[in-house]
C-alpha positions as CSV (number, residue, x, y, z in Angstrom):
1,M,35.2,66.5,25.9
2,S,32.6,64.0,25.9
3,T,31.2,61.5,29.0
4,R,30.1,58.2,28.3
5,I,28.2,56.4,31.0
6,E,28.4,52.4,31.3
7,K,26.0,50.9,34.1
8,L,27.5,48.0,36.1
9,E,26.6,45.3,38.6
10,H,25.3,46.5,42.3
11,N,24.9,49.9,41.4
12,M,28.4,50.6,40.0
13,V,28.7,52.9,37.0
14,R,32.0,53.5,34.7
15,L,32.2,57.2,33.0
16,T,34.6,57.1,29.9
17,V,35.6,60.6,29.7
18,E,37.4,62.0,26.5
19,V,39.5,65.1,26.6
20,A,40.3,67.0,23.4
21,A,44.0,65.9,22.0
22,E,45.0,69.9,22.3
23,A,44.0,69.8,25.9
24,F,46.6,66.8,26.6
25,D,49.2,68.9,24.9
26,Q,48.9,72.0,26.9
27,A,48.8,69.8,30.0
28,V,51.9,68.2,28.9
29,K,53.3,71.7,28.4
30,A,52.2,72.6,32.1
31,A,53.8,69.7,33.5
32,F,57.1,70.2,31.7
33,N,57.3,74.0,32.6
34,K,56.5,73.1,36.3
35,N,59.1,70.5,36.5
36,K,61.9,71.5,34.4
37,N,64.3,73.4,37.0
38,R,64.4,69.9,38.9
39,I,65.7,67.9,35.8
40,N,69.5,67.6,35.4
41,V,70.6,67.8,31.7
42,P,74.3,67.7,30.7
43,G,75.4,70.9,28.9
44,F,72.1,72.4,30.0
45,R,71.6,75.0,33.2
46,K,68.6,73.6,35.0
47,G,65.7,74.9,33.5
48,H,67.0,75.6,30.3
49,A,67.0,72.0,28.4
50,P,64.2,71.7,25.8
51,Q,61.2,69.7,26.4
52,Q,62.1,67.6,23.5
53,L,65.1,66.7,24.5
54,I,64.2,65.9,28.0
55,E,61.6,63.6,26.3
56,K,64.5,62.0,24.5
57,L,66.3,61.2,27.5
58,Y,63.6,60.0,29.7
59,G,61.3,58.7,27.4
60,K,58.5,60.9,25.7
61,A,55.7,59.7,28.5
62,V,57.7,61.8,31.0
63,F,55.3,64.1,32.1
64,F,52.0,62.0,31.3
65,D,51.5,61.4,34.6
66,D,51.7,64.9,35.8
67,A,49.5,65.6,33.0
68,A,47.1,63.1,33.4
69,N,46.8,64.0,37.1
70,Q,45.8,67.5,36.2
71,L,43.2,66.7,33.5
72,I,41.5,64.5,36.0
73,N,41.4,66.6,38.7
74,E,40.1,69.4,36.4
75,T,37.4,67.9,34.4
76,Y,36.2,64.9,36.9
77,G,34.1,66.6,39.1
78,E,32.4,68.8,36.2
79,E,31.9,65.5,34.2
80,A,30.5,63.6,37.0
81,E,27.9,66.7,38.0
82,S,26.6,66.6,34.4
83,T,25.6,63.1,34.5
84,G,22.8,64.4,37.3
85,L,23.8,60.7,39.3
86,E,24.5,60.9,42.7
87,F,27.9,59.6,43.5
88,V,28.5,57.9,46.8
89,S,32.1,56.7,46.9
90,R,35.6,57.7,45.8
91,P,36.1,57.0,41.9
92,E,38.8,54.3,40.8
93,I,40.3,56.1,37.9
94,E,42.2,54.3,35.0
95,V,43.9,56.1,32.5
96,T,42.9,54.0,28.8
97,Q,44.8,56.8,26.2
98,A,47.5,59.1,26.9
99,E,49.3,60.2,24.0
100,K,50.2,63.5,21.9
101,G,48.3,64.3,18.9
102,K,45.4,62.2,20.2
103,P,42.3,62.5,22.7
104,F,43.1,61.6,26.7
105,I,40.8,59.5,27.6
106,Y,40.0,57.8,31.5
107,T,37.4,55.6,33.1
108,A,36.3,56.1,36.5
109,E,34.0,53.2,38.3
110,V,32.6,54.8,41.0
111,A,29.2,53.6,43.1
112,V,25.7,55.5,43.0
113,R,23.0,55.9,45.6
114,P,21.0,52.8,45.4
115,E,17.1,52.9,44.8
116,V,15.2,51.5,47.9
117,E,12.3,49.6,47.7
118,L,10.8,50.8,50.5
119,G,8.7,48.4,53.3
120,A,6.1,49.3,55.1
121,Y,6.7,52.2,57.6
122,R,3.2,53.1,59.4
123,G,2.1,50.8,61.9
124,I,5.5,48.8,62.4
125,E,5.1,46.8,65.7
126,V,7.6,47.9,68.4
127,A,7.9,46.4,72.1
128,K,6.3,48.2,74.4
129,Q,8.9,49.8,77.2
130,D,9.0,49.7,80.8
131,I,9.9,52.9,82.3
132,T,8.8,52.2,86.2
133,V,11.0,53.9,88.4
134,T,11.5,51.6,91.7
135,D,12.1,53.0,95.0
136,E,15.3,51.3,95.0
137,E,16.6,53.1,91.9
138,V,16.3,56.4,93.4
139,D,18.1,55.0,96.3
140,E,21.0,54.0,94.2
141,E,21.2,57.0,92.6
142,I,21.2,59.1,95.9
143,R,23.7,56.3,97.2
144,K,25.9,57.5,93.9
145,E,25.6,60.8,95.1
146,Q,26.6,60.6,98.9
147,E,29.4,58.7,97.6
148,K,30.6,61.8,95.7
149,N,30.3,63.7,98.8
150,S,31.6,61.7,101.0
151,R,35.1,62.1,103.0
152,L,37.9,59.9,104.4
153,V,38.7,60.0,108.1
154,D,41.5,58.0,110.1
155,V,41.0,54.9,111.6
156,T,43.0,54.2,114.9
157,D,41.4,51.3,116.7
158,R,41.1,48.7,114.0
159,A,43.3,46.6,111.5
160,V,42.8,46.9,107.6
161,E,39.3,45.9,106.2
162,D,37.6,45.4,102.6
163,G,36.8,49.1,101.4
164,D,39.5,51.0,103.3
165,T,41.7,53.5,101.7
166,I,45.4,52.6,102.9
167,T,48.7,54.4,102.6
168,L,51.8,52.1,102.6
169,D,55.3,51.4,101.4
170,Y,56.0,48.0,99.4
171,S,59.4,46.3,98.1
172,G,58.7,43.5,95.7
173,S,61.5,40.9,94.9
174,V,61.6,37.9,92.4
175,D,63.9,35.0,93.8
176,G,65.4,37.7,96.4
177,E,66.1,40.1,93.7
178,K,64.2,43.8,93.2
179,F,63.0,44.5,89.9
180,D,62.0,48.0,88.2
181,G,58.6,49.4,89.0
182,G,58.4,47.2,92.1
183,T,58.9,49.4,94.7
184,A,56.9,52.6,95.8
185,E,56.7,55.1,99.3
186,N,53.4,56.4,100.6
187,Q,51.4,54.8,98.1
188,T,47.6,55.3,98.3
189,L,45.5,52.2,97.9
190,V,41.7,50.9,98.1
191,I,41.1,47.6,99.2
192,G,39.0,45.9,97.4
193,S,39.8,48.0,94.1
194,H,41.9,45.4,92.3
195,T,44.0,47.7,91.1
196,F,47.4,45.7,91.8
197,I,48.2,42.2,91.2
198,P,45.3,39.6,92.1
199,G,45.7,38.4,95.9
200,F,47.7,41.4,96.9
201,E,45.3,43.6,98.4
202,E,43.4,40.7,100.0
203,Q,46.4,39.8,102.3
204,L,46.5,43.4,103.6
205,I,43.2,43.1,105.4
206,G,43.6,42.5,108.9
207,T,47.0,44.6,109.0
208,S,47.5,47.3,111.5
209,A,48.9,50.5,111.1
210,G,52.6,50.7,111.8
211,E,52.8,46.5,110.7
212,T,55.1,45.2,107.9
213,K,54.3,42.2,106.7
214,D,55.2,39.9,103.5
215,I,52.7,39.2,100.9
216,S,53.1,36.2,98.5
217,V,51.2,36.6,94.8
218,T,51.9,35.1,91.3
219,F,51.9,37.6,88.6
220,P,49.6,36.8,85.6
221,E,50.5,35.3,82.5
222,D,49.6,38.1,80.4
223,Y,51.8,40.5,82.6
224,Q,54.9,42.0,81.0
225,K,57.3,39.5,79.6
226,D,59.9,39.7,82.3
227,L,57.4,39.1,85.3
228,A,54.6,37.1,83.6
229,G,54.0,33.8,85.3
230,K,56.6,34.6,88.4
231,D,56.1,34.2,92.0
232,A,57.0,37.2,93.7
233,V,57.3,38.7,97.5
234,F,56.3,42.5,98.7
235,T,57.2,43.5,101.8
236,C,54.8,46.2,103.1
237,T,54.6,48.4,105.5
238,V,51.0,50.4,106.3
239,H,51.0,53.7,107.4
240,K,47.7,55.0,107.6
241,I,43.8,53.4,107.2
242,Q,41.3,55.6,106.5
243,K,37.8,54.9,106.1
244,K,35.0,56.4,103.9
245,E,32.5,58.5,106.0
246,L,29.0,58.9,104.1
247,P,26.7,62.3,104.8
248,A,23.9,61.7,106.7
249,L,20.5,61.7,104.4
250,D,18.7,64.2,105.5
251,D,17.5,67.9,104.3
252,E,21.0,69.7,104.9
253,F,22.4,67.0,102.8
254,A,19.6,67.9,100.1
255,Q,20.3,71.3,100.4
256,D,24.2,70.7,99.7
257,V,23.6,68.5,96.5
258,S,20.6,70.3,94.9
259,E,18.0,73.1,94.7
260,F,15.9,71.6,96.9
261,D,15.5,72.3,100.4
262,T,14.0,69.0,102.0
263,L,15.5,65.3,101.2
264,A,11.6,64.4,100.2
265,E,11.7,67.3,97.6
266,Y,14.9,66.0,96.4
267,K,14.1,62.5,95.9
268,E,11.4,63.5,93.8
269,S,13.6,65.3,91.7
270,V,15.6,62.3,91.4
271,K,12.8,60.4,90.5
272,A,12.2,62.8,87.6
273,S,15.2,62.7,86.2
274,I,15.3,59.0,86.0
275,T,11.9,58.8,84.8
276,A,13.2,61.4,81.9
277,R,16.4,59.2,81.4
278,K,14.0,55.9,81.0
279,Q,12.0,57.8,78.5
280,Q,14.4,58.6,76.5
281,E,16.1,55.3,76.1
282,A,12.7,53.7,75.6
283,K,12.1,56.0,72.8
284,T,15.4,55.2,71.2
285,A,15.1,51.3,71.7
286,Q,11.7,51.9,69.8
287,E,13.5,54.3,66.9
288,N,15.7,51.3,66.8
289,E,13.7,48.2,66.7
290,A,11.3,50.1,64.2
291,V,14.4,51.0,61.9
292,D,15.5,47.4,62.2
293,K,12.0,46.1,60.9
294,L,11.9,48.6,58.0
295,I,15.2,47.8,57.1
296,E,14.4,43.9,56.8
297,S,11.5,44.7,54.9
298,S,13.0,46.9,52.1
299,K,15.3,45.9,49.3
300,M,18.3,47.6,48.4
301,D,21.5,46.6,46.6
302,I,24.5,48.7,48.3
303,P,27.8,48.3,46.6
304,E,30.8,47.6,48.3
305,A,32.5,50.7,47.4
306,M,29.9,52.5,49.1
307,I,30.7,50.2,52.0
308,D,34.5,51.0,51.9
309,A,33.8,54.6,52.0
310,Q,32.0,54.7,54.8
311,V,34.9,52.6,56.5
312,T,37.3,55.0,55.7
313,Q,35.1,58.2,57.0
314,M,34.3,56.2,60.2
315,Y,38.0,55.2,61.0
316,Q,39.1,58.6,60.0
317,D,36.4,60.3,62.3
318,Y,38.0,57.8,65.0
319,A,41.4,58.9,64.5
320,R,40.6,62.0,64.9
321,Q,39.1,61.5,68.0
322,L,41.9,59.5,69.4
323,Q,44.2,62.5,68.0
324,S,42.1,64.9,70.1
325,Q,43.0,63.2,73.1
326,G,46.7,63.4,72.4
327,I,47.0,59.5,71.2
328,P,48.0,59.1,67.6
329,I,46.3,56.4,65.6
330,D,49.6,54.9,65.4
331,M,50.3,54.5,68.7
332,Y,46.7,53.1,69.4
333,L,47.1,50.1,67.0
334,Q,50.3,49.4,68.5
335,Y,49.1,49.3,72.3
336,T,45.8,47.3,71.0
337,G,47.9,45.1,69.1
338,S,45.5,45.5,65.9
339,S,46.1,47.2,62.2
340,E,44.2,49.6,60.3
341,A,42.9,47.1,58.2
342,Q,41.5,45.0,61.3
343,M,39.8,47.8,62.2
344,K,38.2,48.7,59.3
345,E,36.9,44.9,58.9
346,Q,35.6,45.3,62.7
347,M,33.7,48.6,61.5
348,R,32.2,47.1,58.6
349,P,28.7,45.9,59.9
350,Q,28.1,49.0,61.6
351,A,29.1,51.1,58.3
352,L,26.4,48.8,56.3
353,K,23.9,49.5,59.5
354,Q,24.5,53.3,58.8
355,I,23.9,53.5,55.2
356,Q,20.7,51.0,55.5
357,T,19.2,53.3,58.1
358,R,20.3,56.4,56.1
359,L,18.6,55.2,52.9
360,V,15.6,53.8,53.9
361,L,15.0,57.1,56.3
362,E,15.5,59.3,53.6
363,E,13.1,57.2,51.3
364,V,10.5,57.9,54.2
365,A,11.4,61.4,54.1
366,K,10.4,61.7,50.1
367,D,7.9,59.4,50.4
368,A,5.8,61.1,52.7
369,H,7.0,64.6,51.1
370,L,8.7,65.5,54.2
371,E,10.3,68.7,52.9
372,T,12.7,70.8,55.3
373,T,11.4,74.5,54.6
374,D,14.2,77.6,55.4
375,L,12.2,78.7,58.6
376,R,12.7,74.8,59.8
377,L,16.6,75.1,58.9
378,E,16.5,78.3,60.7
379,E,14.8,77.1,63.6
380,E,17.5,74.2,64.0
381,I,20.4,76.6,63.5
382,D,19.5,78.5,66.4
383,K,19.0,75.7,68.6
384,I,22.7,74.8,67.9
385,A,23.5,78.2,68.6
386,K,22.1,78.0,72.0
387,R,23.6,74.9,72.6
388,Y,27.2,75.8,71.8
389,Q,26.6,79.3,73.2
390,M,27.3,80.9,69.9
391,E,25.9,83.7,67.9
392,T,23.7,82.6,65.1
393,D,25.1,84.6,62.2
394,K,28.6,83.2,63.2
395,I,27.0,79.8,62.5
396,K,25.5,80.9,59.0
397,E,29.0,82.3,58.0
398,T,30.6,79.1,58.4
399,M,27.5,77.0,56.0
400,G,27.6,77.3,52.3
401,D,25.1,75.5,50.2
402,Y,26.2,72.1,50.4
403,E,26.2,72.6,54.7
404,R,22.5,74.2,54.4
405,K,21.2,71.3,52.1
406,Q,23.0,68.4,54.3
407,M,21.2,70.1,57.3
408,K,18.0,70.1,55.6
409,K,18.3,66.4,54.7
410,D,19.1,65.7,58.4
411,I,16.0,67.5,59.9
412,A,14.2,65.5,57.4
413,V,15.7,62.0,58.5
414,Q,14.7,62.9,62.0
415,E,11.2,63.9,60.7
416,A,10.9,60.3,59.2
417,I,11.9,58.9,62.7
418,S,9.3,60.9,64.3
419,L,6.6,59.7,61.6
420,I,7.6,56.1,62.1
421,I,7.1,56.0,65.7
422,D,4.0,58.4,65.8
423,T,2.4,55.5,63.7
424,A,3.9,52.6,65.3
425,K,1.8,50.0,67.1
426,E,3.3,48.8,70.6
427,V,2.6,45.0,71.7
């Protein structure tokens, strides 16, 4: 067996793999043995017709496809590894010779990892981030906590106001005829939530408990086809009016929602939490800005096949994420009116950015000699174990050499980001 490497444009290569004639003939024989029981030949019981007769009836190449697939699966991985090149896409395979008594030959066009001409990564200028926390931001965060701990109380001395929660019956009709889905009893509705048809909630303001009122609305043009753009009348009866009551902002509230005894202490903790969040957001913003500038100052010729592979990976990851929520990707595409091709095209810019980012950061790690030691890897595995409340040994059992190697690369990339930010200049 032999392999010839031919360099193509844009970091693509073509491997021409030649397999001995004897190996091909054996693969054809194996394909015959695998398929003979499924082939009907008049005058023979299934599985007993000779190979030569089957080839005469169905063509001499009847078993060639199976034989070719077997040999490609057996040889490509080993031959690709023997080249010493780092491939970053799935191969495009083409069989160029498949004939008994002759060597089996196929080609594989595949993308290789691009070389990166790295720009200056020390002293990159990044915008200074404002991490000041205002009293208004603290108050807003505490107001959200108040909302979480609010309760609904019945209102008996006034009519419906914006923000109230009401319980009502309604029955809708178009041209005097009721329609499917237009009737409900004891429905809960928050006035101002805009969950109903535009104009519906506003017209209920001023209605008293026990009162019945007709409301006229027009369905939006993008509503379901049989109702889109049509005028409708809803007969509504309000049964109950409730308003939201917020807890008082005092020490007792602080004790209920936090580990602190006083409101003042709780406010300080909220401020510290917002500060930490802003610091992380600022760090992320500076990292993104620095990496963007490094990509811009670096040179790399990224093959389309590498982008295709990244897009496919992103699409599959997204499909798995949807499936974990009980939503098959086909259903999602139908609901959004999209297609797999359209989604992949939308993912393409992000895929390119991910590739560029990874390439420049790996090159920084290489240039700065940021090698990950086994001890550093062990520390990272311990962190993961604590984060997911697992035993460290259990995680190690699931990791082979490839996974350990990839984790080391990931750690080196993070250290490269730290190096870039540590040496960056704020402007």
